[in-house]
N, C-alpha and C positions, 0 to 999 in steps of 0.2 A: 735382233737389233742390228741395224746397218750403221757401223761406226767407221768413219774415214777420218784419218788425221786427228783422232781423239774426239771427233764431233759426231754426236748421234744424229744421223740424217733423217731418222724417222719422226723426230719431234718437230712440230710446227713452231717456227719462230714468230710468224705473223698469222693471226686468224681474224678474218673479217666476216661478219654475218649481218646481212640485211642493212648495210650501211646506206643511209640516206642523208643528203644535205640539201636544204632548201634556203635560198636567199630571196626573201620577199615572196613573189609568186613563181619564181623560177626554181625548178628542181634540177640541181647540178649533178647530184648522184642519186640513183634510183635503185635501192635495194641491192647493192653490190655485195657479193659474197665470194671469197676466195681464201686460200691458204698459201703460205710460203714455207717450205721446209727449212730447217736449220741448215745454213750453208748454201741455200739456194740463191739464184740471181734472176729476179723477175724484171723483164724489160717491159715498160708500159708505153704503148703507142696510141696515137689518136689525133684527130684534127683539133684545131683551135676550139676552145669551149667544150671539150669533151668531158672535162672534170678531172683530168689527170693531176694537175697541181693541187686542186682542192683535196683530192684523195691523199696525196702525200702530206699535205699540211695537217690533215686530220691524224694520219698515222704518226706524225711527228709531234702531236699534241699541241700544235700551234692554233688550231681552231677546233671547236667542238662539233660533233655530228648532230643532226636534228634527231635522228633515231638510228637504231642498230647497235651492234657491239663490235669492239675491236680489242683484241688481246695481243700484247707484245711480250714475248718471252713468258707467256702464261699470265701476264698481269693485265687486267682490264684497265684501259687508259682512263676511264672515268673515275677510278678509285684512287689512284696514286700517280699523278702525272710526273711528280718529281722522280719517283723510282723508275718510271718508264724512260724519262729523259736521260737517266744515267746509262741507259743501254743503247741509245741511238745517237747517230751523228747525221747532220744535214748539210749537204752542199747544194746551194740553190743559185738563182740569178743574183740575189743580194748576198754579198759576202758576210753580212752580220758582224762587221768589225767597227771599231770606234776610230774615226779618222784622226782625232787629235791625240791618240796614244801611239806609241811606237809598236812595231811588230812584236817585240818581246813583251811589252806591257799588255797588249791585247791577249796574248797567250797566257800570261800570268793571271790576268783577270778571270778568264774562262777556266783556267786550271784550278783556281781557288774556289770557284763556284761548284766545281765537281769534286773538290777535295782530292785532286790527283796526287798520288804518292810519287816521291822523287821528281817533283815538278821541274826543277831546274834542268835535270838531265833529260827529261822528256822533251822540254822546249828545245834544248840543244839538238837532240836527235831529229826532231821534226823540221826545224829550220834548215838543218843540213839536207834532209831528204827533199825538201821543196826548193833548195838552192837559194835561200834567202838569208843565210847566216850573216852575210856581209851587209845586210840592210836591217839587222835586228834593232838598231838604235834609231832608225829613221821613222818619222811620223808616217802613218799609213796614208794620210792624204797626199803624200808625195809619190805614191806607188802608181804604176800603170795598171790597166785592167787585168792583164795577165798576172802581175805580181799580187794584186788583191785576191784573185781567185786561188793562186797558189797558197797564200796565207790562210785563206778560208778553208782549204783542204787540211792544212795543219791544225786549224781550230777544230774542225769536225772530227779529226782522229785523236785529238789530245787526250781524251779520257778513255781511250781504248774501247769504243763502243762495239757491241756485237752486231748491230744492224746499222747499215748506212743507207740513207735516202739521197739519191742523186737526181736533182731536177735540172735536166739539160746541162750537165756539168761542163761540156765542151764549149758552151756558148761564150764568145768573146775571148777565147784563149788563143794565143799565138801558137805556132807549131811546136815550139820548145816547151811551152806550158802543157800542151796536149800530151807530149811525150812523157813529161813528169807525172801527170795525172794517171796515164795508162800504166806507167811503170809502177806507181804506188798501188793501183788497183790490182795489178798482177801479183805484187808482193804480198798483199794482205788478203788475197782472194779466198784462200782456203780456210781462213779463220773468221770470216764474216758472212752475214746474210745481206743481200742487196736488193733495193728497188730503184730502178733507174728509168726516168722519163727521157726519151730521146726521139728525134725524128730521123736519126741515122740508122737505117735498116741494117746496113752492113755491120755496124758496131753492135747493134742489138743481137744479131745472129752470132757474132763472134764471142760475146760474153755470156749470154743468157743460158740459164737452165730451163727457163720457161718464158713465154711471151704472151702478152695480153693486149688486146685492143679495146679501148673505150670509145664509144660514140654516143653522144647525147646522154652521158651519165650512166650508160649501161654497158656491160661486158658483151661484146659480140664475138669475141674470139679469145680462148685461153687454152694453151696446150703446153705440155712439157717438151723439152728438147727431143726426148725419145719418140714422142707422138707426133712431133712437128713435121708437117709436109711443107718444105720451104716454098715450093711453088704456090701452094694454097695460101700461105701467109703473105707472100708477095702480091698475089692477086687481090686479097682482101685489103691489104695495105694500099695498093694502087687505087682501089675503088673508093676507099673511105678516108685515106689520109694524105697520100701524095698530092702535092699541089695546094694542100690546105694549111701547111705549116705544122706546128706541133702544139 
């Protein structure tokens, strides 16, 4: 057993088998299969329309697959989505916040949904970490894009999830908010498993324990950091992704 920092790295936190998603006549994901070990950091690359966000939304139980199987922490997502959601956090383009509630009220709402123990202290801790304690009583609709994303980060971490899904988390952030996000990721890195969609190859290489490229709903490249030939990845990225967006 490979145990690092009390975490068994030989256990798969995410298991995907033959995952397919069809919208109308369009197959967005086509028999996708992969694993992510506990504590792993998978960076997901691909052009527009590759199926990356659809994949993450399925893993996060926001939409159902057409066929295939997904297990999160050993739990099939089709059997008990509530139990799965207690183990995951999502940071996406949409902050998933209520604009007519204050920052504190948003976190209290989500904290009660997840029955977070010591909720008041947890809210204090996270608002301090994302540097929004001074705005805790302000309505969220008065927040800038960067502030909204920082509060969304606090929301995603509130219930101490073991898995974090990051859908282009740097999008729309000012440099200070980027620094806060990256500091938080570094702080919690050893205790979590990550899936991150990004178009930033440098950040992908800096953070990931494995990298995967999706094109047309199919995996065309997946290797661990140990197996990774950086020049090979850059060339595949250049041919299939660069200039296409993410």
